[in-house]
BALO-787901 format. One record per residue (C-alpha): residue number from 0; residue in three letters; x, y, z. Coordinates in pm, whole numbers, plus 50000, padded with zeros to 5 digits. Layout:
(rec NUM, ALA, (X, Y, Z))
...
This chain:
(rec 0, MET, (32995, 05024, 84572))
(rec 1, ASN, (32730, 05259, 84433))
(rec 2, ASP, (32700, 05052, 84125))
(rec 3, ARG, (32631, 04740, 84344))
(rec 4, LEU, (32377, 04924, 84561))
(rec 5, LYS, (32207, 05051, 84245))
(rec 6, GLU, (32174, 04705, 84107))
(rec 7, LEU, (32045, 04566, 84442))
(rec 8, LEU, (31792, 04847, 84466))
(rec 9, ASP, (31671, 04806, 84110))
(rec 10, ASN, (31633, 04436, 84160))
(rec 11, GLU, (31421, 04472, 84474))
(rec 12, HIS, (31207, 04777, 84388))
(rec 13, VAL, (30975, 04899, 84101))
(rec 14, TRP, (31005, 05280, 84099))
(rec 15, PRO, (30854, 05488, 84242))
(rec 16, SER, (30887, 05297, 84568))
(rec 17, ASN, (30873, 05361, 84947))
(rec 18, TYR, (31223, 05320, 85078))
(rec 19, SER, (31330, 05320, 85453))
(rec 20, PHE, (31634, 05514, 85555))
(rec 21, LYS, (31803, 05453, 85895))
(rec 22, PHE, (32103, 05636, 86038))
(rec 23, ILE, (32273, 05674, 86368))
(rec 24, VAL, (32431, 06011, 86451))
(rec 25, ALA, (32554, 06209, 86759))
(rec 26, ALA, (32270, 06400, 86907))
(rec 27, GLU, (32432, 06727, 86835))
(rec 28, ARG, (32438, 06654, 86454))
(rec 29, LEU, (32058, 06565, 86442))
(rec 30, GLY, (31960, 06897, 86281))
(rec 31, GLU, (32195, 06842, 85989))
(rec 32, VAL, (32038, 06502, 85915))
(rec 33, ILE, (31690, 06637, 85939))
(rec 34, GLU, (31775, 06927, 85721))
(rec 35, ILE, (31877, 06673, 85434))
(rec 36, LEU, (31596, 06423, 85496))
(rec 37, GLY, (31311, 06678, 85547))
(rec 38, GLU, (30973, 06594, 85703))
(rec 39, GLY, (30863, 06275, 85841))
(rec 40, VAL, (31167, 06179, 86026))
(rec 41, VAL, (31131, 05955, 86332))
(rec 42, VAL, (31392, 06001, 86599))
(rec 43, LYS, (31484, 05771, 86883))
(rec 44, GLU, (31749, 05876, 87157))
(rec 45, SER, (32000, 05634, 87294))
(rec 46, LYS, (31988, 05546, 87659))
(rec 47, LYS, (32230, 05824, 87757))
(rec 48, GLY, (32110, 06071, 87495))
(rec 49, LYS, (32446, 06097, 87327))
(rec 50, TYR, (32313, 05936, 87010))
(rec 51, VAL, (32006, 05925, 86805))
(rec 52, SER, (31862, 05686, 86552))
(rec 53, VAL, (31688, 05856, 86265))
(rec 54, THR, (31438, 05669, 86051))
(rec 55, LEU, (31239, 05794, 85749))
(rec 56, THR, (31033, 05603, 85505))
(rec 57, LYS, (30991, 05817, 85185))
(rec 58, LEU, (30853, 05757, 84829))
(rec 59, MET, (31155, 05756, 84615))
(rec 60, ASP, (31167, 05787, 84230))
(rec 61, SER, (31471, 05577, 84159))
(rec 62, SER, (31788, 05407, 84290))
(rec 63, GLU, (31983, 05704, 84190))
(rec 64, ALA, (31771, 05941, 84417))
(rec 65, ILE, (31832, 05696, 84709))
(rec 66, ILE, (32220, 05683, 84655))
(rec 67, ALA, (32231, 06062, 84628))
(rec 68, LEU, (32054, 06102, 84957))
(rec 69, TYR, (32298, 05852, 85127))
(rec 70, THR, (32576, 06043, 84973))
(rec 71, GLU, (32455, 06368, 85123))
(rec 72, VAL, (32405, 06230, 85464))
(rec 73, ALA, (32738, 06059, 85465))
(rec 74, LYS, (32904, 06408, 85449))
(rec 75, ILE, (32797, 06458, 85814))
(rec 76, GLU, (33082, 06367, 86052))
(rec 77, GLY, (33029, 06047, 86240))
(rec 78, VAL, (32697, 05937, 86084))
(rec 79, ILE, (32641, 05571, 86049))
(rec 80, SER, (32410, 05441, 85768))
(rec 81, LEU, (32218, 05120, 85845))
């Protein structure tokens, strides 16, 4: 899948380029996601506060950098990448 994602990203972007990441994660795992993503994260709680959506728009240097970030976040239990 990473090869397909890389191809799609490279066809849509000229690097460096801003890229928007969006994840859904259990509220208790929010700190882990923020630790990976860094500053500029926008967080929105679900109605009951059990889950949060995390959005970040960041200047990325390459499709490889985007895939690496997705790979790191995917290690967090229960995270959903959108």
